[in-house]
C-alpha positions as CSV (number, residue, x, y, z in Angstrom):
1,M,1.0,-12.1,-22.6
2,D,0.2,-15.6,-21.9
3,I,2.8,-18.3,-21.4
4,E,2.5,-22.0,-21.0
5,I,4.3,-24.0,-18.5
6,S,3.8,-27.6,-17.9
7,G,0.4,-27.6,-19.6
8,E,-0.9,-24.6,-17.6
9,T,-1.4,-21.1,-18.8
10,F,-0.1,-18.0,-17.1
11,T,-0.8,-14.4,-17.8
12,I,1.8,-11.7,-17.2
13,A,0.7,-7.9,-17.6
14,E,1.6,-4.7,-16.3
15,D,-0.7,-2.9,-13.7
16,A,0.7,0.5,-14.2
17,A,-1.7,2.1,-11.7
18,A,-0.3,-0.3,-9.0
19,H,3.4,0.2,-10.3
20,R,3.8,-3.5,-10.8
21,F,4.0,-6.4,-13.2
22,T,1.8,-9.4,-12.3
23,I,1.6,-13.2,-13.2
24,A,-1.8,-14.6,-12.9
25,H,-3.1,-18.3,-13.2
26,A,-6.9,-18.8,-13.7
27,G,-7.5,-15.0,-13.1
28,K,-5.8,-15.0,-9.7
29,V,-2.7,-13.0,-9.1
30,I,0.0,-15.4,-7.8
31,G,3.1,-13.1,-8.3
32,A,4.4,-9.5,-8.8
33,A,7.3,-7.4,-9.7
34,D,7.0,-4.0,-8.0
35,Y,8.7,-0.8,-9.4
36,V,9.1,3.0,-8.7
37,D,9.5,5.3,-11.5
38,R,11.5,8.6,-10.9
39,K,13.2,11.2,-12.8
40,A,17.0,10.5,-13.4
41,G,19.5,11.9,-11.0
42,P,23.1,12.8,-11.1
43,D,24.0,9.2,-10.1
44,D,22.3,7.6,-13.0
45,T,23.7,7.0,-16.5
46,A,20.3,7.9,-17.9
47,E,18.3,10.8,-18.6
48,G,14.5,11.0,-18.2
49,T,12.7,8.3,-16.2
50,V,14.5,5.5,-14.3
51,R,12.5,2.5,-13.3
52,T,13.6,1.0,-10.1
53,F,12.5,-2.6,-9.4
54,T,12.0,-3.1,-5.6
55,H,10.6,-6.5,-5.0
56,T,9.7,-9.6,-6.8
57,N,7.6,-12.5,-5.3
58,V,5.7,-15.6,-6.5
59,S,3.3,-17.5,-4.1
60,P,5.3,-20.4,-2.5
61,E,2.8,-22.9,-3.9
62,W,3.8,-21.8,-7.5
63,G,7.5,-21.8,-6.8
64,G,10.2,-24.0,-8.6
65,R,8.4,-23.5,-12.1
66,G,10.5,-20.6,-13.4
67,L,7.7,-18.1,-13.0
68,A,9.5,-15.3,-11.4
69,G,12.2,-15.5,-14.1
70,Q,9.4,-15.3,-16.8
71,L,7.9,-12.4,-14.9
72,V,11.1,-10.4,-14.5
73,R,12.1,-11.0,-18.1
74,Y,8.8,-9.5,-19.3
75,A,9.1,-6.6,-16.9
76,L,12.5,-5.7,-18.1
77,E,11.8,-6.3,-21.8
78,T,8.6,-4.2,-21.5
79,S,10.6,-1.4,-19.6
80,A,13.4,-1.4,-22.2
81,E,10.8,-1.3,-25.1
82,A,9.2,1.7,-23.4
83,G,12.7,3.5,-23.5
84,L,13.3,3.3,-19.9
85,K,16.5,2.5,-18.1
86,F,16.3,0.7,-14.9
87,R,17.8,-0.1,-11.5
88,T,17.0,-2.6,-8.7
89,T,17.0,-2.9,-5.0
90,C,15.4,-6.3,-5.5
91,S,17.9,-9.3,-5.0
92,Y,16.0,-11.5,-7.4
93,V,16.2,-8.9,-10.1
94,Q,19.8,-8.2,-9.4
95,N,20.7,-11.9,-9.7
96,F,18.6,-12.2,-13.0
97,L,20.5,-9.2,-14.6
98,Q,23.9,-10.7,-13.7
99,K,22.9,-13.9,-15.5
100,N,21.1,-12.0,-18.4
101,T,23.7,-9.6,-19.7
102,E,21.5,-8.7,-22.7
103,F,19.9,-6.0,-20.3
104,D,23.2,-4.4,-19.4
105,K,22.7,-1.5,-21.9
106,Y,19.4,-0.7,-20.0
107,V,20.9,-0.3,-16.5
108,A,20.9,3.2,-15.3
């Protein structure tokens, strides 16, 4: 998915082989949201696969443009559309979820 911010185009995509969502500019990856998929356990409120987001980063030179938020929103929306519930150990994703309650129903 391409997004435009301040006249520049960024591409957000999932790299399923690497278990991450990426954001790129001019073909170069400048940020990522990593995840681990696992079978739901007894502490989860879901069945099947639960996706845990473990780390999110955007290169410092690209900071302050809202790119991490766009990346995380895409990752959560794509995961929800795939029928997955999710958790997080990433503070950025945790803060994002607290501010964006439309994802509450997908939290495992």
